[in-house]
TORKOL-4160 file (C-alpha; in steps of 0.2 Angstrom, whole numbers, padded with zeros to 4 digits, m for minus):
92
<pt num="1" X="m0092" Y="0016" Z="0133"/>
<pt num="2" X="m0107" Y="0008" Z="0131"/>
<pt num="3" X="m0112" Y="0023" Z="0116"/>
<pt num="4" X="m0095" Y="0019" Z="0109"/>
<pt num="5" X="m0096" Y="m0002" Z="0108"/>
<pt num="6" X="m0117" Y="0000" Z="0104"/>
<pt num="7" X="m0109" Y="0011" Z="0090"/>
<pt num="8" X="m0095" Y="0001" Z="0085"/>
<pt num="9" X="m0107" Y="m0016" Z="0085"/>
<pt num="10" X="m0121" Y="m0008" Z="0076"/>
<pt num="11" X="m0107" Y="m0001" Z="0061"/>
<pt num="12" X="m0099" Y="m0019" Z="0061"/>
<pt num="13" X="m0117" Y="m0028" Z="0057"/>
<pt num="14" X="m0123" Y="m0020" Z="0045"/>
<pt num="15" X="m0107" Y="m0019" Z="0035"/>
<pt num="16" X="m0109" Y="m0039" Z="0037"/>
<pt num="17" X="m0127" Y="m0038" Z="0033"/>
<pt num="18" X="m0120" Y="m0032" Z="0016"/>
<pt num="19" X="m0108" Y="m0043" Z="0013"/>
<pt num="20" X="m0120" Y="m0057" Z="0016"/>
<pt num="21" X="m0130" Y="m0050" Z="0000"/>
<pt num="22" X="m0116" Y="m0046" Z="m0011"/>
<pt num="23" X="m0116" Y="m0056" Z="m0027"/>
<pt num="24" X="m0104" Y="m0068" Z="m0028"/>
<pt num="25" X="m0088" Y="m0066" Z="m0037"/>
<pt num="26" X="m0081" Y="m0078" Z="m0052"/>
<pt num="27" X="m0074" Y="m0096" Z="m0047"/>
<pt num="28" X="m0055" Y="m0097" Z="m0049"/>
<pt num="29" X="m0053" Y="m0112" Z="m0061"/>
<pt num="30" X="m0038" Y="m0124" Z="m0058"/>
<pt num="31" X="m0033" Y="m0133" Z="m0073"/>
<pt num="32" X="m0045" Y="m0132" Z="m0088"/>
<pt num="33" X="m0057" Y="m0125" Z="m0095"/>
<pt num="34" X="m0062" Y="m0138" Z="m0107"/>
<pt num="35" X="m0081" Y="m0134" Z="m0109"/>
<pt num="36" X="m0081" Y="m0118" Z="m0104"/>
<pt num="37" X="m0086" Y="m0102" Z="m0114"/>
<pt num="38" X="m0073" Y="m0090" Z="m0115"/>
<pt num="39" X="m0080" Y="m0071" Z="m0115"/>
<pt num="40" X="m0064" Y="m0060" Z="m0115"/>
<pt num="41" X="m0049" Y="m0057" Z="m0105"/>
<pt num="42" X="m0046" Y="m0048" Z="m0089"/>
<pt num="43" X="m0028" Y="m0041" Z="m0084"/>
<pt num="44" X="m0023" Y="m0030" Z="m0066"/>
<pt num="45" X="m0007" Y="m0019" Z="m0065"/>
<pt num="46" X="m0002" Y="m0010" Z="m0050"/>
<pt num="47" X="m0009" Y="m0019" Z="m0037"/>
<pt num="48" X="m0003" Y="m0016" Z="m0018"/>
<pt num="49" X="m0005" Y="m0032" Z="m0005"/>
<pt num="50" X="m0005" Y="m0051" Z="m0006"/>
<pt num="51" X="m0011" Y="m0063" Z="m0022"/>
<pt num="52" X="m0028" Y="m0065" Z="m0014"/>
<pt num="53" X="m0028" Y="m0045" Z="m0016"/>
<pt num="54" X="m0021" Y="m0045" Z="m0036"/>
<pt num="55" X="m0032" Y="m0064" Z="m0037"/>
<pt num="56" X="m0051" Y="m0053" Z="m0031"/>
<pt num="57" X="m0045" Y="m0040" Z="m0041"/>
<pt num="58" X="m0046" Y="m0051" Z="m0056"/>
<pt num="59" X="m0061" Y="m0057" Z="m0052"/>
<pt num="60" X="m0071" Y="m0041" Z="m0047"/>
<pt num="61" X="m0066" Y="m0035" Z="m0067"/>
<pt num="62" X="m0071" Y="m0053" Z="m0074"/>
<pt num="63" X="m0088" Y="m0049" Z="m0063"/>
<pt num="64" X="m0087" Y="m0034" Z="m0074"/>
<pt num="65" X="m0090" Y="m0043" Z="m0089"/>
<pt num="66" X="m0103" Y="m0053" Z="m0085"/>
<pt num="67" X="m0091" Y="m0069" Z="m0081"/>
<pt num="68" X="m0094" Y="m0081" Z="m0067"/>
<pt num="69" X="m0075" Y="m0088" Z="m0069"/>
<pt num="70" X="m0058" Y="m0086" Z="m0071"/>
<pt num="71" X="m0044" Y="m0097" Z="m0078"/>
<pt num="72" X="m0026" Y="m0085" Z="m0072"/>
<pt num="73" X="m0017" Y="m0086" Z="m0086"/>
<pt num="74" X="m0002" Y="m0073" Z="m0078"/>
<pt num="75" X="0001" Y="m0064" Z="m0058"/>
<pt num="76" X="0017" Y="m0059" Z="m0054"/>
<pt num="77" X="0027" Y="m0044" Z="m0046"/>
<pt num="78" X="0039" Y="m0039" Z="m0060"/>
<pt num="79" X="0055" Y="m0032" Z="m0056"/>
<pt num="80" X="0060" Y="m0026" Z="m0041"/>
<pt num="81" X="0042" Y="m0023" Z="m0036"/>
<pt num="82" X="0030" Y="m0026" Z="m0022"/>
<pt num="83" X="0014" Y="m0023" Z="m0035"/>
<pt num="84" X="0004" Y="m0035" Z="m0042"/>
<pt num="85" X="0000" Y="m0038" Z="m0061"/>
<pt num="86" X="m0006" Y="m0051" Z="m0071"/>
<pt num="87" X="m0019" Y="m0055" Z="m0083"/>
<pt num="88" X="m0035" Y="m0073" Z="m0083"/>
<pt num="89" X="m0046" Y="m0078" Z="m0093"/>
<pt num="90" X="m0065" Y="m0074" Z="m0091"/>
<pt num="91" X="m0077" Y="m0087" Z="m0093"/>
<pt num="92" X="m0097" Y="m0089" Z="m0092"/>
């Protein structure tokens, strides 16, 4: 039992340690993007989970193209779907 507990603690600590060194995801803008340089647009489709999962996916895609901020222009679950779709403008 002690071996299992130690293994679980070690595994969890390595997960949290790697997350601490990860680069921060792009910031979500609330409102106007005045003064920001737009570098592109990202979109998602078919993302399961919550709104947070969908926003996180937009942030990850924005980070891949060098964005530091996003302005979400559309986010929803079309029709009777439980899968999220969305778009966001990406800023540097």
